[in-house]
N, C-alpha and C positions, 0 to 999 in steps of 0.2 A: 515385333513389328507394330508400328503405331496404329491405333484405331482411329480411322477417319470418320466414323459415323457421327452425325450431328442430330440434335433435337432442338428445333426452333419453336418454342411455345407449344410443343406437342406434335409438330410436323417433323417426322423422322426421315432421314435420307442416308444413303450409304457413304456419302462424303459431303463436304461443305460447299461443293461447286454446283450452283444452280444457274440455269440460263435465265436472264432477266426477260421481263415482258417486252417483246420487241419482234422485229421480223424473223429472227431465228426460231421463234415459238409460235409461228403463224398457223401451223397445221399439225395434225397428228403424225403425219409422215415425218416431219422435221423432229418432233419431240422424241418419237420412237427411235429414229436414227441416232439422235444424241445419246439416248439411254443405252443403246447398243454400244456406243463408243466408250461409255463409262461415266457420263454425267450423273450427278446425284439427284438433281431435281430440275424442274422447269416451271417458270411462271408464264402462263399462257398469255399470248398477245391480247391486250385489253379487249374485253367483251362489252357490248352495249348495243345500242341501236346502230346497225352497220352504216358506215359513211362511204362517200365516194372520195377516194384519194386522188392526189395529183400526180403529174408526170412533168418534169423530173422531181426527185425528192431529197437527194443527198448532196452534200458538199463536204470538202475536207481541207484541213490545214496540213500541208506537207513541209517538213523541215529538213533541208539538205537531202540526205539519201533515205530518210525515213518518211514513209507515207502514212497518212491518216493519224498523225499525232493528235489532231483534234478532228472531231467528226460532227457534222451538223445534219439534222433531218427535219423535214416539214411534213412527215407522214403522221397521220392520225391513227385512231384506233382501228379495230378490225373492219374490213370491208366484206367479210364473209357472213352469211346468215347464222344466227345464233344456234339454230337447230343442228347445223353442220358441225359447229365447234363442240356442242354438247355431246353429239354422237362420237366424235373423235376423242374427247376427254375420257368417255366411258371405255372406248376401245384401248386407249393407252393404259389405263389402270388395269384392264383385264390382262394385258401382256406384261406389264411392269408393276406389279402390286407393291414392290418394296421401294420404288422411286417416288419422290415427292412431286405431285402435280398440284400446282396452286393456280387458281383462276383469278386473273386481274380483271377488275370490274370498274365501270364508269357509266352511271346513268343519272337521272335528274331527280325524279320525285320519290317520295317515300314508298309509294306503291311499286314503282319500278325496282327500287332497291330490294324490297322484300321478295319480289317475284324472281329476280335474277339470282339472288342468293340461294333461294330454294332450288332453282334450276340447276345450278352448278353443284350443289350438294347432292342432288338426286343423280347427277352424272358421275359422282364418285370423287370429286375433287377433295384433296387432303387438306386444303386451306384456301383462304380468300385473301387477295391483296387489293386494297382500295386505292385506285389511282387518283391521288390528289396532287399530282405533280406535273402533268403535261403542260408545257409553257406556250403552246401555240394551237390555234384552231379550236380546240375543245374549250379552252378557258374563255374564249370570246362567247361561248355558248353557256357560260356559267358553270362549267365543270373543270376538271383537272386542277391546275394551279390556282384558279379562281376560288376554289374551295380551300386548297392548302394554304392560301394567304390569309384566310379568315378563320382563326382558331375556333371561334364560337360556332361557325357553320360546320367546320370539320367535326367538332364534338357531337353536334346534333346528328349528322349523317352516320357517324360511327354508332351512336346510340340506336338509330333506326336499324342498322345492320345487326347489331348485337341482339335485337329483339327476336330475330329468327335464325341467327347463325348457330350451327351445331358443330362447326369445325373452327379451328383457330383463325383469327382475323388479323391481318397485317395492314398497317397504314403506311402507304408510301408517301414520303414527304417531298415537297418542292424546295430547292435551294434558292429560289427567287424570292427571298424574304430576308428581312434584316436579322432576325433572331430565330433560327430553326428550332430552338428549344420550346418556343411557344406552341407551335402546332404539335410537337412531340408530347408536351404535357397535356394538350387538349385530347390527344389520343388516349393518354392514361385516364383522364377524367371520363372519356367515353367508354371505358372498359375494354379497349382493344387488347389483343394478346401480344402484339409485337409491332415494331415499326421497321421500315426499310428506308434507306437513303444512300445517295441522293438521286432524284430524278434529274433530267437534263436541265441545263442552264440556258435561259433565253439568250439568243445570240443572232448576229449576222455573220456569216462565215467569211465574206469578202465581196468584192464588187468587180464585175466585168468593166474595166476602165475604157474599153472601146465602145461598148453599147450602153454603158451607164446603168446597168442592172445588177443588183446583188445576186449571189448564187444561193441555191440552185434556181435556174431560170425556168419559169413556167409561162410560155408564150409571151416573152418580153417583159414579164413582171416577176416579183418575188415577194417574200414575206420573212419575218423572223422565224427562227426554228429553235430546236433544242440541241445544245452543245454537249458532247460527251467524248469518250476516248481518253488516252493516257494523259492529255493535258489537264483534265479536270481532277485528277487524283488528289493533288494537294488540297484543293478546296473541299473535296469530299471527306478526306481524312480529318480536317479541322472540324467540320460539321459533325462527323461521327463522334469525335472526342467531346464536343460540346454537349451532345445528347447523352453520351455515356456518363459524363460527370455531373449532369444537371440534377440538383436535389429533387427527389420525388420521381425521377425517371427510372422506374424499376422494370421496364420492359426489355426483353431481348431484342437485338438489332440485327437486321440483315444488311450487310454493307454493299454498296453499289457505287461505281464511278471510276473508270479508267483502269480497272484490274486486267492485267495482261499476262501475268506469270505467277508462279507460286510465291515469290517474294512479296509481291503486292498483296496477295492473300494473307500472308503472315502479318504484314503491317496492319491490315484491317482488323484481324483477329486480336492482335496485341492491344489495339486501341478500342476494343469492346464489341466487335462484331462476332456473332455466333456462327454465321456462315456468310457467303458472298454470292452476288449475282453478277453475271458477266454477259455482255452483249457485243460491244464494238470489236473486241478481239476475235470473237467468233465470226463476225461479218468480214473481218480482214483475213483470218487464217483458217477458219473452218472448225468443225467440232473436234478434230483430231488433237487440238491443243490440250485436251483433257489428260492425255497420257503424261505430258510434262508437268501439268499442274499436280496431279496426284502423286507421281513419283518424287517430285521435288519437295512437296509438303511432307511426305513420309520420311524422306531422308533428313529433312530439317528437324522433324519431331524426334527422330531416333537420336540424332546428334545432340539435341538439347535435353533429352530425357523426358519429353512429354509423351505420356501414354495415351492420352485422349485430347481431342481438340478443345474440350472444355477447359483444360488446364491452361491453355494459352490465352483465353479470352480476357482482355482487360489488363494483361500483365504489365503493359507500358504506362497505363494511366497514372499510377502514383508518381511517375517521373515527369508528368506534364504539370508545370506550375504557372501561376500568373507571373508576369515579368518581374514584379517587385520582390518576388521570393527566389530569384536566381542569385547565385553567388557572385557578387560584383567584384570580389577579390580574386576570382579565378582568372589566371593569366596564361595565354599561349602565344607563341610567336612562330613565324614560319621558318622552315629550314629547307634548303635546296640541296638535293643530292647531285653533286657535280658529275658523277659518273653516269647518271641517268639523263641529265639535261641535254636536250637536242638544240639548244641555243636559239630557239625561236624568239625569245624575249617577249612573249605575250604577257608574262607575269609583270615585267617591268612596265610595259605600256598600260596595262590595266591599273596597276597600283599608282603609277605616276599621274595618270589623268583621271582615274575614277575612284581613288581611295586615299591613301595616307602618305604617299611619297616615301615608302619604307623599303624600296628595292633600288639598288644602284647598279651601274654598269662599270666594269673595270676599265681603267685607263691604260692597261698594259697590252691592249689588243685582244684580250680574251672576250668571248661573247657570252660567257656564263655569268648571269646576274648574281648579286649577293644581297643578303638581308641587312638592312639598317635597323638593328634591334631597338634602338631608342625610339624609333618612329613607329614600329610595328604594333598594332593594336590587336592582332590575332583575328582579323575579320574573315579570313578564309578565301578571299577573292582570288588571290594568286593560285591557290591549289585548285580552285574551280575552273580557271581558264587554262591551266596547264594541260597540254594534250598527252602527257606521259603519266601513266598510273604510278602513284607513290613517289613521284619525283620531288614534289613539294609536300611536306608533312607539317603538321602543327604540333609543337612540342611545349609541354607545360613548363611554366617558369615561376609560378607562385610557390608559397610555402607548403602546398599540398593539404592544408587544413580546410575543413568545410566551414563556411560562414553563413549564418542565417541573417540575411540582409535586413529584414524587417525588425528584428530585435535590436540591431545596431542603430537603426533609425530611431527607435523608441528611446534610446539612451542619449541621443544628441539634442542640442538646443533647438535644432530645426525640425524636431520630430512633430508629427501631426498631433493635433489636440485630441483626436480620437482615432482609434484603430480597432475595427471589428474584424477579427480573424475567424471566419467560419471555414475551417479547412475542409470539412466534409463537403461543403458546397462549393468551395473554391472561390468565394466572394470576399473581396477585401475592400474596405471603404476608408480612404484617407481623407481627412478633413484638415487642410492646412490652416495655420494661424493666419489671420488677416494680413499681417505684414509680410508673410512669406508666400502669399497667394501666387504672385507672378513668378517668383524664383523657384518654387517647389511645386 
C-alpha cells in the first residue's frame, strides 16, 4: 500500500490533501469536520484585524452542464475575532495532533507581524502561511497582492516574520504578476521555508446586462474579485513549473489552483508540488471528496510503483523544455476510426475553417470524413473537437529518431552568433546575425 504521508518543510500530514485558506477553514468546527472525513491538513482562513465582509460575495462561470467551472469571490479575510480563532486552533490541535494546522496571516506593521506570529504559535499552529496574494480589498489597503507584487517588500516582511517564527513559514504567491519567480526568489532570500501558489486571479466574472452591473452585485454595484476553480488550473500548473525550475528556487512548494480530483493532484506533484491545497471543489461538493482523492492517489501510486509521495515530486519537470529545444522533426498525423465515427463532421468544420484544410468529405454519399495527409500538420484540433473518445488518434509518421533542434541550428548558416545553453536553469539566449534579425 502506498504511503500518502507528506512533509512540507517540516510540516507533516497523513496525506498531501490540505484545505486552502478560504471559507471551508473559517472555523474550528469546519476544520475538525474535515479532519474527521480524512483531510490531511488545513490552512486557516486568513487571520488579521477582522474586517466587515459584503453580501453577496460569489459568482461563477458555468459551461454547458457543468457549474462553477470558474469561481469568483470578493470576500476578504476573517470577520471573526482573533481570540476566537486562536482558541479554536488550540482546540483542533488537541483533538487532531497528527493533522497539519497552518495559520494564514495578513497584517501591516512589523509589530503586528511579530505579535500575530507569536499568537498562532502559542495556539499550537504547525506552520504559518503569509498571504501575499489576495487580489481585492486587502491590496487596496497595502496588503495581500500589493505585497506579492513587490519582491523587495515581500522579502522584508518575510525577514520580519523569520525573526520570531519557531515553526515553518510558507509564502503564498500572487499570480497577478508578470514573472512569479521574482517573488518566489524573494521568499528564498527572506529565508522562508516553503512557498505556495497560486492565489486567486484578479477578475470580473460577468455582467448583468439588464441592470449594467458586474457580478456579484452588492446593492447595485460590484468590484473585481479573485478567480479560482478548475478554469485556472492550466495557469497554476505553468506558474508551478516556472517556480520549480527557477535557478536558486530550492524551497518545497504547496500547489494550489483548480484541483478537483486525484488526477489533478498527481499532475501538480509531477510538476514539483510536495502537497496540494483545495478550496473551490470543497465549496462545490463538500468535504466528502477526500475519499475519492485518497483512494485514487493510492491506486495510481500502486500502479506506477511509487511507495511514497516524495518519489513523484518533480518527475515530469525534465520533460518540460523551452520551445526551441523541442524536436521539430517529430511528425504525427490524424487517423479516423470509421467504426467509431458518428458522422457529426465537427472535425471537418474545425479543420476546414480553423486549421489546415486537412480533412475532406467523401463524394459517394458517406458522411465519414477522411484525412488529407499531405495537408495534416498534426495539430490535434480534430481529436479535441471530436465527441467520441479515441475516434480520432494521432499517429507518428517520422523516422522515430530523436533530434536535438538547437544543435542542428548551430550547424546551419542561419545559426545564431551566440548560444548560451544553461540547461539547469532552462535559459537559452539566441542572438541572431544582423542580416537574419527579421527572418529568424
